[in-house]
VOMI-324820 format. One line per field, with one value per residue (C-alpha): residue number from 1; residue in three letters; x, y, z. Coordinates in steps of 0.001 Angstrom, whole numbers. Layout:
resi NUM; ...
resn ALA; ...
X X; ...
Y Y; ...
Z Z; ...
//
This chain:
resi 1; 2; 3; 4; 5; 6; 7; 8; 9; 10; 11; 12; 13; 14; 15; 16; 17; 18; 19; 20; 21; 22; 23; 24; 25; 26; 27; 28; 29; 30; 31; 32; 33; 34; 35; 36; 37; 38; 39; 40; 41; 42; 43; 44; 45; 46; 47; 48; 49; 50; 51; 52; 53; 54; 55; 56; 57; 58; 59; 60; 61; 62; 63; 64; 65; 66; 67; 68; 69; 70; 71; 72; 73; 74; 75; 76; 77; 78; 79; 80; 81; 82; 83; 84; 85; 86; 87; 88; 89; 90; 91; 92; 93; 94; 95; 96; 97; 98; 99; 100; 101; 102; 103; 104; 105; 106; 107; 108; 109; 110; 111; 112; 113; 114; 115; 116; 117; 118; 119; 120; 121; 122; 123; 124
resn MET; THR; PRO; PRO; GLU; ILE; ALA; ILE; TRP; ALA; SER; ASN; ASN; ILE; VAL; GLU; ALA; LEU; ASP; ILE; ASP; CYS; VAL; ILE; THR; LEU; MET; LEU; LYS; ILE; LEU; ASP; GLY; LYS; CYS; LYS; MET; SER; ASP; ALA; ASP; GLN; GLN; VAL; ALA; CYS; GLN; LEU; TYR; ASP; ALA; VAL; GLY; GLN; ARG; PRO; LEU; CYS; ARG; LEU; ASP; ALA; ALA; GLY; CYS; HIS; ARG; LEU; ILE; ALA; GLU; ALA; ARG; ARG; HIS; CYS; ASP; ASP; ASP; LEU; LYS; MET; ARG; ILE; TYR; GLU; GLN; ARG; LEU; LEU; ALA; GLU; THR; MET; LEU; SER; ARG; PRO; VAL; MET; LYS; ALA; PHE; LYS; ALA; ARG; LEU; ARG; GLU; ALA; GLY; ILE; LEU; TYR; ARG; ASP; SER; ALA; GLU; ARG; PRO; THR; ALA; ALA
X 9278; 11572; 10462; 9946; 7830; 5795; 5226; 4073; 1801; 342; -260; -2187; -4005; -4624; -7031; -10120; -10283; -11110; -7891; -5939; -7625; -6299; -2763; -2950; -4243; -1363; 1092; -493; -301; 3362; 4206; 2188; 4084; 870; 1442; 1991; 3392; 6998; 9637; 9789; 6014; 6128; 8732; 6444; 3524; 5684; 6518; 2811; 2152; 4936; 3475; -216; -753; -1357; -4388; -7874; -9167; -12625; -13269; -10072; -8824; -6159; -4406; -4271; -3065; -408; 892; 1202; 2893; 5374; 6206; 6640; 8943; 11213; 11102; 8606; 8342; 5866; 3300; 3371; 3146; -47; -1520; -643; -2230; -5434; -5511; -4902; -7800; -10032; -8962; -9614; -13120; -13832; -12687; -14197; -11929; -13189; -12236; -8666; -8398; -9627; -7175; -4221; -5395; -5452; -1863; -799; -2585; -754; 2580; 3060; 2967; 4268; 1780; 3591; 6901; 8348; 8195; 9756; 13326; 15839; 18103; 21560
Y 12835; 12240; 10170; 13318; 14881; 11689; 11701; 15333; 14703; 11614; 13427; 16138; 14046; 10565; 11486; 9318; 5973; 4226; 5641; 4122; 784; 1130; 1828; -1233; -3387; -2245; -3222; -6649; -7170; -6164; -8474; -11278; -10904; -10242; -6546; -5798; -2298; -1520; -1811; 1999; 2248; -502; 1507; 4532; 2449; 1388; 5034; 5892; 3158; 4463; 7980; 7276; 3559; 3931; 6180; 4757; 2300; 2010; -1684; -3566; -4955; -2410; -4432; -7597; -5865; -3800; -6819; -8874; -6058; -5427; -9130; -9532; -6528; -8144; -11749; -13705; -17485; -19794; -19571; -15772; -15739; -17797; -15419; -12414; -14140; -14743; -11157; -9796; -11817; -10575; -6966; -7290; -8607; -5716; -3071; -3079; -3158; 265; 1762; 464; 1522; 5022; 5279; 4269; 6613; 9439; 8602; 8621; 11918; 13476; 12194; 9830; 6715; 6564; 6613; 4123; 2368; 5245; 7462; 4961; 5617; 3050; 1248; 2753
Z -5204; -2281; 737; 2873; 76; -195; 3573; 3511; 527; 2194; 5475; 3637; 1031; 2412; 5141; 4692; 6503; 3214; 1720; 4614; 3853; 299; 1545; 3825; 970; -1253; 1497; 1853; -1916; -1936; 967; -631; -3897; -5850; -6520; -10205; -9632; -10471; -7757; -7590; -7099; -4477; -2580; -2756; -1456; 1496; 2162; 2058; 4608; 6834; 6611; 7208; 7767; 11484; 11036; 11675; 9103; 7611; 7017; 7784; 11108; 12078; 14777; 12700; 9545; 11295; 13195; 9991; 8097; 10910; 11205; 7441; 7222; 9839; 8640; 6573; 6845; 5103; 7912; 7832; 4026; 4286; 6875; 4695; 1704; 3676; 4987; 1471; 83; 2894; 2284; -1439; -783; 1588; -901; -4343; -7343; -8510; -5117; -5419; -9070; -8239; -5343; -7520; -10300; -7752; -6769; -10420; -11078; -8135; -9461; -6533; -8718; -12277; -15132; -17376; -17809; -19861; -16766; -14382; -13342; -14464; -12044; -11714
//
């Protein structure tokens, strides 16, 4: 899917506040360096955040998360990395593992994320 297609899909399918929490948590994991998704899937997760990340959250602190993500996308020093790490841990305790797994499975089922390495595009 292209970035505009991902944005349209996200706008129509990521509508629940808990889903937005999942998108935010993925972003924090990416910025923290703890995300195990492929580079392509991480790019998609960033596009999802850009499309719907500003919508109301369920459990997470919207202002704090958005501020950290914005800062880290501009420049990330050691102090900011530690704050992202702490926020990621907090987010992961607020969202159960099954919730995150189900969210990512839904993204794979929709073709937003790749199912396995055989489906991932190779670098040119």
